[in-house]
MDAnalysis code that builds the backbone (N, CA, C; Angstrom):
import MDAnalysis as mda
import numpy as np

u = mda.Universe.empty(699, n_residues=233, atom_resindex=np.repeat(np.arange(233), 3), trajectory=True)
u.add_TopologyAttr("name", ["N", "CA", "C"] * 233)
u.add_TopologyAttr("resid", np.arange(1, 234))
u.add_TopologyAttr("resname", ["UNK", "UNK", "UNK", "UNK", "UNK", "UNK", "UNK", "UNK", "UNK", "UNK", "UNK", "UNK", "UNK", "UNK", "UNK", "UNK", "UNK", "UNK", "UNK", "UNK", "UNK", "UNK", "UNK", "UNK", "UNK", "UNK", "UNK", "UNK", "UNK", "UNK", "UNK", "UNK", "UNK", "UNK", "UNK", "UNK", "UNK", "UNK", "UNK", "UNK", "UNK", "UNK", "UNK", "UNK", "UNK", "UNK", "UNK", "UNK", "UNK", "UNK", "UNK", "UNK", "UNK", "UNK", "UNK", "UNK", "UNK", "UNK", "UNK", "UNK", "UNK", "UNK", "UNK", "UNK", "UNK", "UNK", "UNK", "UNK", "UNK", "UNK", "UNK", "UNK", "UNK", "UNK", "UNK", "UNK", "UNK", "UNK", "UNK", "UNK", "UNK", "UNK", "UNK", "UNK", "UNK", "UNK", "UNK", "UNK", "UNK", "UNK", "UNK", "UNK", "UNK", "UNK", "UNK", "UNK", "UNK", "UNK", "UNK", "UNK", "UNK", "UNK", "UNK", "UNK", "UNK", "UNK", "UNK", "UNK", "UNK", "UNK", "UNK", "UNK", "UNK", "UNK", "UNK", "UNK", "UNK", "UNK", "UNK", "UNK", "UNK", "UNK", "UNK", "UNK", "UNK", "UNK", "UNK", "UNK", "UNK", "UNK", "UNK", "UNK", "UNK", "UNK", "UNK", "UNK", "UNK", "UNK", "UNK", "UNK", "UNK", "UNK", "UNK", "UNK", "UNK", "UNK", "UNK", "UNK", "UNK", "UNK", "UNK", "UNK", "UNK", "UNK", "UNK", "UNK", "UNK", "UNK", "UNK", "UNK", "UNK", "UNK", "UNK", "UNK", "UNK", "UNK", "UNK", "UNK", "UNK", "UNK", "UNK", "UNK", "UNK", "UNK", "UNK", "UNK", "UNK", "UNK", "UNK", "UNK", "UNK", "UNK", "UNK", "UNK", "UNK", "UNK", "UNK", "UNK", "UNK", "UNK", "UNK", "UNK", "UNK", "UNK", "UNK", "UNK", "UNK", "UNK", "UNK", "UNK", "UNK", "UNK", "UNK", "UNK", "UNK", "UNK", "UNK", "UNK", "UNK", "UNK", "UNK", "UNK", "UNK", "UNK", "UNK", "UNK", "UNK", "UNK", "UNK", "UNK", "UNK", "UNK", "UNK", "UNK", "UNK", "UNK", "UNK", "UNK", "UNK", "UNK", "UNK", "UNK", "UNK"])
u.atoms.positions = np.array([
    [120.078, 75.705, 99.476],
    [120.635, 75.118, 100.436],
    [120.201, 74.189, 101.482],
    [118.331, 73.940, 101.574],
    [117.914, 73.256, 102.346],
    [118.134, 72.150, 102.515],
    [118.372, 71.681, 100.994],
    [118.621, 69.910, 100.349],
    [119.533, 69.532, 100.218],
    [120.669, 71.001, 100.293],
    [122.155, 70.486, 99.555],
    [123.140, 71.193, 100.890],
    [123.833, 70.548, 101.551],
    [124.701, 71.204, 102.581],
    [126.046, 71.090, 101.622],
    [126.958, 71.683, 102.121],
    [128.316, 71.648, 101.827],
    [128.476, 72.254, 100.599],
    [128.076, 73.798, 100.385],
    [127.818, 74.019, 99.051],
    [129.032, 75.300, 98.815],
    [129.589, 75.936, 97.625],
    [130.189, 77.119, 97.840],
    [129.362, 78.165, 97.390],
    [130.352, 79.623, 97.692],
    [129.688, 80.372, 97.071],
    [129.273, 80.510, 96.223],
    [129.595, 80.124, 94.793],
    [129.651, 80.365, 93.303],
    [128.055, 79.345, 93.248],
    [128.112, 78.771, 93.998],
    [126.684, 77.745, 93.747],
    [125.087, 78.249, 94.124],
    [125.693, 79.160, 95.333],
    [124.655, 80.063, 96.039],
    [124.182, 81.173, 95.148],
    [125.258, 82.223, 94.560],
    [124.899, 83.011, 93.641],
    [124.198, 82.649, 92.452],
    [124.516, 81.297, 92.127],
    [123.880, 80.645, 90.861],
    [122.271, 80.620, 90.883],
    [122.333, 80.318, 92.300],
    [121.144, 79.663, 92.549],
    [120.345, 81.228, 93.294],
    [121.006, 82.176, 93.732],
    [120.219, 83.316, 93.934],
    [120.469, 84.513, 93.424],
    [120.825, 84.256, 92.170],
    [121.322, 85.312, 91.176],
    [121.018, 86.479, 91.666],
    [119.154, 86.787, 91.605],
    [118.874, 88.122, 91.579],
    [118.155, 88.535, 92.741],
    [119.297, 88.422, 93.912],
    [118.901, 88.541, 95.553],
    [120.348, 89.561, 95.746],
    [119.468, 90.777, 95.950],
    [120.551, 92.176, 96.425],
    [121.534, 91.953, 97.616],
    [122.520, 92.063, 97.562],
    [123.382, 91.978, 98.784],
    [123.378, 91.121, 99.466],
    [123.550, 89.604, 98.558],
    [123.855, 88.442, 98.331],
    [124.895, 87.907, 99.311],
    [125.970, 88.680, 99.203],
    [127.157, 88.412, 100.285],
    [126.971, 88.661, 101.259],
    [126.387, 90.208, 101.983],
    [125.834, 90.634, 102.689],
    [124.967, 89.901, 103.850],
    [124.032, 89.187, 103.266],
    [123.065, 88.509, 103.774],
    [123.370, 87.328, 104.463],
    [124.318, 86.423, 103.658],
    [124.920, 85.394, 104.024],
    [125.480, 85.559, 105.146],
    [126.896, 86.454, 105.147],
    [127.675, 86.662, 106.450],
    [126.574, 86.879, 107.649],
    [125.727, 87.769, 107.488],
    [124.660, 87.672, 108.656],
    [124.489, 86.688, 109.352],
    [123.628, 86.004, 108.356],
    [123.525, 84.042, 108.442],
    [124.391, 83.336, 109.181],
    [125.661, 83.974, 108.747],
    [126.413, 83.137, 109.560],
    [127.377, 83.609, 110.518],
    [126.959, 85.051, 110.780],
    [127.058, 85.286, 112.153],
    [126.071, 85.387, 113.595],
    [124.765, 85.212, 112.513],
    [123.668, 84.461, 113.453],
    [123.598, 83.037, 113.715],
    [124.730, 82.112, 113.462],
    [124.783, 80.672, 113.351],
    [124.087, 80.106, 112.614],
    [123.338, 80.756, 111.461],
    [121.970, 79.513, 110.568],
    [122.901, 78.734, 109.621],
    [124.085, 79.561, 109.400],
    [124.998, 78.870, 108.132],
    [126.222, 78.975, 108.674],
    [126.976, 77.604, 108.596],
    [128.537, 77.747, 108.973],
    [129.206, 77.645, 107.933],
    [130.558, 77.718, 107.682],
    [131.416, 78.221, 106.825],
    [132.717, 77.829, 107.090],
    [132.884, 76.573, 106.158],
    [134.019, 76.399, 106.642],
    [135.022, 75.742, 105.028],
    [136.153, 75.869, 105.229],
    [137.193, 76.327, 103.520],
    [135.999, 76.531, 102.350],
    [135.670, 77.776, 102.606],
    [134.810, 78.424, 101.554],
    [133.811, 77.871, 100.972],
    [133.243, 76.517, 101.851],
    [132.320, 76.271, 101.903],
    [130.721, 76.594, 102.413],
    [129.584, 76.381, 102.768],
    [128.773, 76.954, 103.540],
    [127.379, 75.663, 103.598],
    [127.573, 75.417, 105.289],
    [126.245, 74.532, 105.494],
    [125.158, 75.064, 106.363],
    [123.856, 74.583, 106.304],
    [122.771, 74.907, 106.719],
    [123.060, 74.948, 108.529],
    [122.413, 75.390, 109.039],
    [122.809, 74.967, 110.563],
    [121.082, 74.993, 111.283],
    [120.094, 75.122, 110.572],
    [119.101, 75.053, 111.389],
    [117.901, 74.197, 110.541],
    [116.408, 73.675, 111.284],
    [116.019, 72.499, 111.003],
    [114.669, 73.430, 110.458],
    [114.508, 72.887, 108.923],
    [113.142, 73.402, 108.298],
    [112.251, 72.423, 108.550],
    [111.245, 73.032, 109.618],
    [110.238, 72.341, 109.959],
    [109.068, 71.757, 108.744],
    [108.611, 70.170, 108.842],
    [107.636, 70.026, 108.062],
    [105.907, 69.381, 108.868],
    [105.237, 68.950, 107.806],
    [104.214, 68.322, 108.252],
    [104.248, 67.296, 109.006],
    [105.411, 66.174, 108.781],
    [105.928, 64.830, 109.618],
    [106.410, 65.269, 110.496],
    [106.568, 66.735, 111.231],
    [106.796, 66.724, 112.635],
    [106.065, 67.045, 113.536],
    [104.746, 67.305, 113.086],
    [103.686, 67.430, 113.827],
    [102.491, 66.613, 113.785],
    [101.616, 66.697, 114.918],
    [100.006, 66.129, 114.562],
    [99.418, 67.222, 114.250],
    [98.916, 67.747, 112.893],
    [97.619, 68.736, 113.228],
    [97.022, 68.008, 113.325],
    [96.305, 67.447, 113.388],
    [94.727, 67.082, 113.583],
    [94.249, 67.349, 115.261],
    [94.769, 67.901, 115.819],
    [95.176, 68.249, 117.145],
    [93.537, 68.840, 117.363],
    [93.300, 69.344, 118.664],
    [91.918, 70.597, 118.743],
    [92.518, 71.593, 119.069],
    [92.010, 72.508, 118.818],
    [92.022, 73.752, 119.647],
    [92.291, 73.956, 121.222],
    [93.248, 74.493, 121.390],
    [92.855, 75.098, 122.946],
    [92.516, 76.198, 123.193],
    [92.429, 77.097, 124.792],
    [92.296, 78.013, 124.988],
    [92.916, 78.909, 124.695],
    [92.739, 80.312, 124.815],
    [93.832, 81.338, 123.688],
    [94.551, 81.554, 125.304],
    [95.802, 81.894, 124.441],
    [97.073, 81.854, 125.382],
    [97.902, 82.819, 125.031],
    [98.681, 83.811, 125.616],
    [100.067, 84.402, 125.181],
    [101.118, 83.580, 125.333],
    [101.596, 83.419, 123.708],
    [102.274, 82.177, 123.511],
    [103.744, 83.237, 123.104],
    [105.220, 83.113, 123.672],
    [106.236, 83.502, 123.582],
    [107.225, 83.208, 123.079],
    [107.770, 83.512, 122.073],
    [108.705, 83.020, 121.801],
    [109.814, 83.855, 120.448],
    [110.311, 84.009, 120.586],
    [111.529, 85.239, 120.578],
    [112.819, 85.152, 118.852],
    [112.453, 83.458, 119.004],
    [113.570, 83.336, 117.727],
    [113.356, 82.921, 116.369],
    [113.820, 83.290, 115.390],
    [112.941, 83.012, 114.308],
    [113.448, 81.536, 113.984],
    [112.120, 80.615, 113.038],
    [112.111, 79.523, 112.761],
    [111.981, 79.357, 111.450],
    [112.219, 77.986, 110.731],
    [111.727, 77.761, 109.242],
    [110.712, 76.578, 109.420],
    [109.992, 77.240, 108.163],
    [108.542, 75.844, 108.022],
    [109.015, 75.702, 106.065],
    [108.278, 74.686, 106.206],
    [108.519, 74.184, 104.409],
    [107.327, 74.697, 104.009],
    [108.023, 74.742, 102.716],
    [107.357, 76.214, 101.636],
    [105.889, 75.208, 101.527],
    [104.908, 75.994, 101.342],
    [103.433, 75.466, 100.617],
    [103.297, 73.902, 102.047],
    [103.560, 73.981, 102.675],
    [103.415, 72.739, 103.274],
    [101.560, 72.804, 104.235],
    [101.332, 71.894, 105.019],
    [99.942, 72.100, 105.712],
    [100.439, 73.403, 106.704],
    [101.369, 73.063, 107.581],
    [101.869, 73.509, 108.440],
    [101.678, 74.922, 108.317],
    [101.997, 75.552, 106.837],
    [101.963, 76.959, 106.825],
    [100.882, 77.399, 106.866],
    [99.858, 76.372, 106.166],
    [98.382, 77.032, 106.723],
    [97.634, 77.001, 107.974],
    [98.306, 76.439, 108.743],
    [98.050, 76.534, 109.998],
    [98.402, 77.463, 110.741],
    [99.845, 77.783, 110.433],
    [100.277, 78.947, 111.095],
    [99.697, 80.221, 110.705],
    [99.436, 79.963, 109.179],
    [98.428, 81.226, 108.796],
    [97.241, 81.399, 109.715],
    [96.676, 80.418, 109.855],
    [95.125, 80.636, 110.387],
    [95.345, 80.619, 111.527],
    [96.521, 80.232, 112.275],
    [96.223, 80.357, 113.938],
    [96.344, 82.419, 114.480],
    [95.717, 82.018, 115.538],
    [95.789, 83.486, 116.083],
    [96.872, 83.411, 117.203],
    [97.423, 84.662, 117.726],
    [98.103, 85.530, 118.947],
    [97.279, 86.396, 119.307],
    [97.418, 86.173, 120.626],
    [96.699, 87.323, 121.760],
    [97.485, 88.514, 121.853],
    [97.287, 89.559, 121.835],
    [98.433, 91.104, 122.054],
    [97.495, 91.551, 123.005],
    [98.599, 92.334, 124.195],
    [98.038, 92.937, 125.406],
    [98.703, 94.149, 125.262],
    [98.623, 95.505, 125.157],
    [99.233, 96.527, 125.152],
    [98.893, 97.156, 126.734],
    [100.167, 97.103, 127.314],
    [100.212, 98.144, 128.554],
    [100.704, 99.650, 128.594],
    [100.467, 100.207, 129.434],
    [101.432, 101.914, 129.893],
    [101.686, 101.570, 131.145],
    [102.856, 102.927, 131.290],
    [103.309, 102.675, 132.871],
    [102.322, 104.520, 133.448],
    [101.309, 104.413, 133.167],
    [100.393, 106.042, 133.578],
    [99.535, 104.797, 134.677],
    [98.584, 103.925, 133.875],
    [97.695, 103.205, 134.658],
    [97.731, 101.639, 134.690],
    [96.814, 101.086, 135.229],
    [96.362, 100.066, 134.951],
    [95.624, 99.216, 133.798],
    [95.243, 100.467, 132.732],
    [94.582, 99.948, 132.095],
    [95.265, 98.916, 130.617],
    [95.003, 98.006, 129.968],
    [95.083, 97.041, 129.475],
    [93.935, 97.125, 127.760],
    [94.678, 97.278, 126.938],
    [93.929, 97.032, 125.661],
    [94.331, 95.717, 125.108],
    [93.501, 94.777, 125.057],
    [93.548, 93.353, 124.106],
    [92.856, 93.622, 122.871],
    [93.781, 92.844, 121.750],
    [93.432, 91.641, 120.846],
    [93.748, 91.032, 120.126],
    [93.128, 90.445, 119.246],
    [93.592, 89.012, 118.451],
    [94.016, 89.715, 117.154],
    [94.938, 88.641, 116.488],
    [95.273, 88.960, 115.386],
    [95.829, 87.671, 114.679],
    [95.850, 87.271, 113.596],
    [96.207, 85.861, 112.662],
    [97.528, 86.170, 112.661],
    [98.462, 85.282, 112.498],
    [100.051, 85.004, 113.390],
    [100.561, 85.931, 112.218],
    [100.414, 86.630, 111.175],
    [101.480, 87.345, 110.161],
    [101.021, 88.630, 110.491],
    [100.175, 89.211, 111.684],
    [99.913, 90.468, 112.026],
    [99.478, 91.246, 110.823],
    [98.567, 91.040, 110.224],
    [97.962, 91.357, 109.105],
    [96.716, 92.268, 109.788],
    [96.000, 91.953, 110.678],
    [94.860, 93.009, 110.832],
    [95.208, 94.072, 111.717],
    [94.374, 94.855, 111.167],
    [94.516, 96.330, 111.580],
    [94.005, 96.422, 112.973],
    [94.800, 96.615, 113.842],
    [94.711, 96.513, 115.307],
    [95.902, 97.524, 115.572],
    [95.456, 98.294, 116.956],
    [96.857, 99.311, 117.468],
    [98.009, 98.418, 117.770],
    [97.884, 96.868, 118.222],
    [99.100, 96.750, 118.560],
    [99.948, 96.233, 117.423],
    [99.663, 95.895, 116.241],
    [100.078, 95.634, 114.970],
    [100.511, 96.825, 114.254],
    [99.868, 98.127, 114.714],
    [100.415, 99.473, 113.870],
    [101.587, 99.611, 114.662],
    [101.642, 99.465, 116.219],
    [102.828, 99.660, 116.936],
    [104.239, 98.917, 116.437],
    [103.418, 97.515, 116.718],
    [104.551, 96.146, 116.197],
    [105.532, 96.616, 114.384],
    [104.820, 97.107, 113.813],
    [105.259, 97.521, 112.462],
    [106.305, 98.621, 112.555],
    [105.680, 99.715, 113.171],
    [106.198, 100.755, 113.003],
    [107.805, 100.432, 113.792],
    [107.769, 99.934, 114.884],
    [109.287, 99.521, 115.610],
    [109.968, 98.660, 115.064],
    [109.101, 98.018, 114.053],
    [109.768, 96.628, 113.249],
    [110.238, 96.905, 111.675],
    [109.357, 98.098, 111.516],
    [109.987, 99.016, 110.509],
    [109.174, 98.109, 109.554],
    [107.841, 97.266, 109.688],
    [107.439, 96.318, 108.768],
    [106.839, 97.366, 107.987],
    [106.411, 97.282, 106.592],
    [105.784, 97.886, 105.532],
    [104.375, 98.192, 106.201],
    [104.150, 99.298, 105.919],
    [102.543, 99.379, 106.577],
    [101.309, 99.376, 105.751],
    [99.876, 98.960, 106.048],
    [99.300, 98.408, 105.230],
    [98.408, 100.165, 105.050],
    [97.434, 100.023, 103.863],
    [97.324, 101.465, 103.513],
    [96.513, 101.931, 104.562],
    [95.759, 101.233, 105.519],
    [95.016, 101.962, 106.550],
    [95.931, 102.408, 107.717],
    [97.279, 101.519, 107.531],
    [98.086, 101.708, 108.928],
    [99.243, 103.357, 108.285],
    [99.016, 103.235, 106.777],
    [99.597, 104.689, 106.421],
    [98.553, 105.868, 106.550],
    [97.308, 105.563, 107.031],
    [96.538, 107.082, 107.198],
    [96.928, 107.207, 108.630],
    [96.854, 106.211, 109.811],
    [97.531, 106.067, 111.044],
    [98.706, 107.176, 111.005],
    [99.847, 106.325, 110.427],
    [101.111, 107.545, 110.430],
    [101.249, 108.714, 110.123],
    [100.291, 108.977, 109.494],
    [99.655, 110.328, 109.157],
    [99.384, 111.365, 110.315],
    [98.536, 110.408, 111.064],
    [97.848, 111.152, 112.624],
    [98.732, 111.291, 113.609],
    [99.907, 110.086, 113.987],
    [100.610, 109.873, 115.111],
    [101.872, 109.741, 114.785],
    [102.168, 109.208, 113.384],
    [104.020, 108.725, 113.031],
    [104.299, 107.986, 114.165],
    [105.847, 107.950, 114.159],
    [106.449, 106.743, 115.009],
    [106.184, 107.324, 116.649],
    [105.297, 108.074, 117.004],
    [105.128, 107.921, 118.362],
    [105.367, 106.820, 119.563],
    [106.167, 107.411, 120.305],
    [106.220, 106.187, 121.631],
    [105.014, 105.869, 121.938],
    [104.569, 104.057, 122.177],
    [103.269, 103.530, 122.232],
    [102.886, 103.315, 123.617],
    [104.227, 104.157, 124.861],
    [103.836, 104.007, 125.865],
    [102.883, 105.320, 126.267],
    [103.776, 106.545, 125.685],
    [103.265, 108.100, 125.558],
    [101.979, 108.095, 124.930],
    [101.749, 107.371, 123.837],
    [100.519, 107.037, 123.053],
    [99.203, 106.450, 124.099],
    [99.613, 105.484, 124.516],
    [98.909, 104.556, 125.216],
    [98.079, 105.326, 126.731],
    [98.989, 106.207, 127.230],
    [98.779, 107.033, 128.549],
    [97.727, 107.884, 128.163],
    [97.735, 108.734, 126.620],
    [96.401, 109.451, 126.313],
    [95.601, 108.521, 126.101],
    [95.077, 107.895, 125.295],
    [94.387, 106.776, 124.628],
    [93.524, 106.281, 125.704],
    [94.395, 105.611, 126.801],
    [93.922, 104.810, 127.953],
    [92.829, 106.227, 128.843],
    [93.697, 106.925, 129.460],
    [93.005, 108.290, 129.773],
    [91.723, 108.338, 129.707],
    [91.430, 108.687, 128.218],
    [90.500, 108.805, 127.270],
    [89.282, 107.581, 127.449],
    [89.611, 106.495, 127.177],
    [89.297, 105.064, 127.149],
    [88.412, 105.006, 128.515],
    [88.887, 105.158, 129.502],
    [88.745, 105.395, 130.932],
    [87.477, 105.788, 131.426],
    [87.275, 107.205, 130.352],
    [85.882, 107.960, 130.901],
    [84.670, 107.145, 130.582],
    [84.754, 106.378, 129.912],
    [83.339, 105.351, 129.395],
    [83.318, 104.807, 130.619],
    [84.137, 104.282, 131.660],
    [83.917, 103.277, 132.766],
    [82.705, 103.848, 133.087],
    [82.133, 105.084, 133.135],
    [81.442, 105.642, 134.063],
    [80.568, 106.448, 133.388],
    [80.718, 106.769, 131.970],
    [79.226, 107.251, 130.663],
    [79.446, 106.751, 129.758],
    [77.950, 106.482, 129.484],
    [77.846, 105.777, 127.676],
    [78.166, 106.901, 127.022],
    [78.188, 108.277, 127.170],
    [78.921, 109.226, 126.057],
    [79.551, 110.206, 126.680],
    [80.674, 110.686, 126.043],
    [82.093, 111.229, 126.383],
    [82.154, 111.977, 125.037],
    [81.606, 113.602, 126.051],
    [82.222, 114.621, 125.361],
    [83.420, 115.210, 124.587],
    [83.309, 115.716, 123.848],
    [85.022, 115.659, 123.345],
    [85.395, 116.432, 122.089],
    [84.950, 118.149, 122.061],
    [85.282, 119.289, 121.578],
    [86.184, 119.443, 120.452],
    [87.178, 119.343, 120.977],
    [88.534, 119.310, 120.248],
    [89.324, 118.152, 120.424],
    [88.626, 116.824, 119.640],
    [89.289, 115.911, 119.965],
    [90.747, 115.485, 119.165],
    [91.958, 115.277, 119.863],
    [93.466, 115.246, 119.916],
    [93.978, 113.915, 118.466],
    [94.811, 114.270, 118.668],
    [95.215, 113.049, 117.446],
    [94.908, 111.725, 117.845],
    [95.346, 111.040, 119.109],
    [95.350, 109.791, 119.712],
    [93.492, 109.509, 119.757],
    [92.865, 110.764, 120.420],
    [91.297, 110.204, 120.264],
    [90.915, 109.754, 118.833],
    [91.881, 110.764, 117.507],
    [91.082, 110.618, 116.208],
    [91.871, 109.152, 115.727],
    [92.762, 108.805, 116.342],
    [93.045, 107.454, 115.870],
    [91.772, 106.266, 116.770],
    [91.607, 106.382, 118.126],
    [90.782, 105.440, 118.447],
    [89.714, 105.741, 117.791],
    [89.168, 106.753, 117.049],
    [88.078, 106.443, 116.245],
    [88.813, 105.901, 114.733],
    [89.473, 106.066, 114.122],
    [90.007, 105.817, 112.873],
    [89.770, 103.840, 113.137],
    [90.535, 103.501, 114.528],
    [90.175, 101.889, 114.088],
    [88.490, 101.292, 114.796],
    [87.582, 102.437, 114.970],
    [86.414, 102.135, 115.148],
    [86.347, 101.673, 116.902],
    [87.324, 101.626, 117.750],
    [86.979, 101.683, 119.257],
    [86.161, 102.437, 120.190],
    [86.138, 103.651, 119.086],
    [85.204, 104.814, 119.851],
    [84.128, 105.024, 118.545],
    [83.205, 105.251, 118.723],
    [82.105, 106.025, 117.468],
    [81.874, 107.234, 117.687],
    [81.572, 108.168, 116.964],
    [81.126, 109.550, 116.494],
    [79.807, 109.012, 117.670],
    [79.284, 109.744, 118.182],
    [77.756, 110.170, 118.863],
    [77.174, 111.206, 118.617],
    [77.586, 112.322, 118.648],
    [76.873, 113.290, 118.037],
    [77.965, 114.233, 117.777],
    [78.284, 115.935, 117.308],
    [79.426, 116.416, 116.615],
    [80.491, 116.313, 117.723],
    [79.659, 116.684, 118.725],
    [81.439, 116.610, 119.653],
    [81.273, 115.802, 120.892],
    [80.663, 114.269, 120.668],
    [80.495, 113.698, 121.441],
    [80.758, 111.873, 121.131],
    [81.233, 111.331, 121.719],
    [81.692, 109.407, 121.206],
    [80.909, 108.744, 122.371],
    [80.806, 107.460, 121.561],
    [80.393, 106.087, 122.345],
    [81.390, 104.838, 122.039],
    [81.720, 104.241, 123.131],
    [82.725, 103.347, 123.505],
    [81.973, 102.302, 122.424],
    [82.858, 101.511, 121.493],
    [82.373, 100.350, 120.463],
    [83.208, 99.386, 121.310],
    [83.738, 99.329, 122.748],
    [84.408, 97.596, 122.476],
    [84.248, 97.366, 123.714],
    [84.154, 96.547, 124.467],
    [83.585, 96.061, 126.120],
    [84.677, 96.013, 127.062],
    [83.977, 96.335, 128.400],
    [85.624, 96.333, 129.675],
    [85.019, 94.643, 130.117],
    [86.465, 93.819, 129.904],
    [86.407, 92.907, 130.630],
    [87.882, 92.545, 131.073],
    [87.440, 91.865, 132.215],
    [88.698, 91.425, 133.140],
    [89.412, 90.235, 132.847],
    [88.941, 89.686, 132.079],
    [89.591, 88.256, 131.415],
    [91.091, 88.143, 131.306],
    [91.447, 87.001, 131.570],
    [93.226, 86.985, 131.859],
    [93.776, 85.723, 130.895],
    [94.712, 85.633, 130.194],
    [95.676, 84.856, 129.370],
    [96.488, 84.109, 130.032],
    [96.679, 83.202, 129.862],
    [98.132, 82.726, 130.755],
    [99.410, 82.959, 129.127],
    [100.575, 83.010, 129.907],
    [101.649, 83.588, 129.635],
    [102.613, 82.335, 129.290],
    [102.664, 81.848, 128.126],
    [103.520, 80.561, 128.037],
    [105.117, 81.273, 127.147],
    [106.058, 80.968, 127.694],
    [107.068, 81.532, 127.395],
    [108.215, 79.911, 126.680],
    [108.272, 80.260, 125.577],
    [109.184, 78.765, 124.926],
    [110.757, 79.290, 124.707],
    [111.534, 78.378, 124.902],
    [112.488, 78.009, 124.545],
    [113.033, 77.439, 123.364],
    [112.138, 76.469, 123.050],
    [112.225, 75.224, 122.063],
    [111.064, 75.683, 120.472],
    [111.462, 75.892, 119.597],
    [111.136, 76.318, 118.159],
    [109.618, 74.913, 118.125],
    [110.313, 73.823, 118.216],
    [109.412, 72.750, 117.850],
    [108.026, 73.016, 118.731],
    [108.252, 72.807, 120.293],
    [107.289, 72.869, 121.071],
    [106.130, 74.518, 120.678],
    [106.874, 75.935, 120.619],
    [106.514, 76.670, 120.184],
    [105.287, 76.549, 119.163],
    [105.168, 75.984, 117.993],
    [105.045, 75.692, 116.550],
    [103.851, 74.718, 117.249],
    [103.957, 73.491, 117.819],
    [102.605, 72.839, 118.251],
    [101.873, 73.481, 118.711],
    [102.130, 74.449, 119.918],
    [101.307, 75.628, 120.705],
    [100.392, 75.963, 119.826],
    [100.914, 77.207, 118.727],
    [100.295, 77.885, 117.687],
    [99.925, 77.584, 117.101],
    [99.526, 76.367, 116.988],
    [98.790, 75.966, 115.766],
    [97.823, 75.515, 116.243],
    [97.139, 75.653, 117.614],
    [96.141, 75.463, 117.842],
    [95.624, 76.284, 118.310],
    [96.048, 77.205, 118.615],
    [95.580, 78.534, 118.533],
    [94.933, 79.325, 118.054],
    [93.523, 79.064, 117.601],
    [92.438, 79.088, 116.971],
    [91.298, 80.249, 116.869],
    [91.103, 80.903, 118.516],
    [89.983, 81.329, 118.643],
    [90.926, 82.997, 118.523],
    [89.787, 83.888, 117.651],
    [89.882, 84.742, 117.677],
    [89.072, 85.705, 118.897],
    [89.772, 86.337, 119.862],
    [89.130, 87.098, 121.148],
    [88.273, 88.375, 120.500],
    [87.118, 88.955, 120.952],
    [86.913, 89.851, 120.616],
    [87.778, 91.314, 121.359],
    [88.236, 92.335, 120.773],
    [89.137, 93.553, 121.410],
    [88.319, 93.894, 122.570],
    [89.101, 94.054, 123.722],
    [88.284, 94.245, 125.000],
    [89.411, 95.389, 125.527],
    [88.454, 96.243, 126.790],
    [89.527, 96.825, 127.675],
    [89.597, 96.436, 128.952],
    [90.821, 95.662, 129.445],
    [90.943, 95.906, 130.699],
    [91.064, 96.842, 132.142],
    [90.227, 97.169, 133.063],
    [91.120, 98.148, 133.998],
    [91.235, 98.110, 134.779],
    [91.726, 96.748, 135.307],
    [92.690, 96.509, 135.827],
    [92.383, 97.113, 137.387],
    [93.217, 96.517, 138.485],
    [93.324, 96.793, 139.677],
    [93.072, 98.048, 139.931],
    [92.354, 98.675, 140.908],
    [92.837, 99.949, 141.323],
    [92.728, 101.155, 140.617],
    [91.753, 100.606, 139.194],
    [91.509, 101.964, 137.832],
    [89.742, 102.382, 138.592],
])
């Protein structure tokens, strides 16, 4: 449909005959405003961005939290797709119990194995990686705020000690170890394997897909994971 406006349902079915629940999907797109329907004919209502819509030669910018909540469409096999796939997103996990923040970087598709992506994949019902399936066996679809309450409380101990003893590690400590955020020191103790850092990243909220994509493809720096203690911690 991208290259053809005003097509019939018959033509759509001919082009996507192997797609399951096609009519229901089309109806969802109509209700979302991505496709318009008039006299049983359908027309796309969204832009498909291509390489020509952007300057792909601009240099990388400082890491930022870029926020855009709406879906957008990019031409398949374009350099733009490669640029997006190679870009980074900055992720911060917080909780209501304390001011501690966990910071991670991930590729744009969120395939990196980190705790932020795990909570995102579970919440959005995205297929889990083999590693994440092991994490799921530990903590399941636990509420992220609840889990972070215990994880951050344990990590806080490393602000004062190089080695923290834990005779019977609970599932949250086991999860931190599985991700490599802490490492076993001796049989009943752990060492911190991240860093404490007070770095902050500006948050930029976008309303326009073009502006968001233009900024995102310039986000190329993968910042090493760190813990921020926050004010009053």
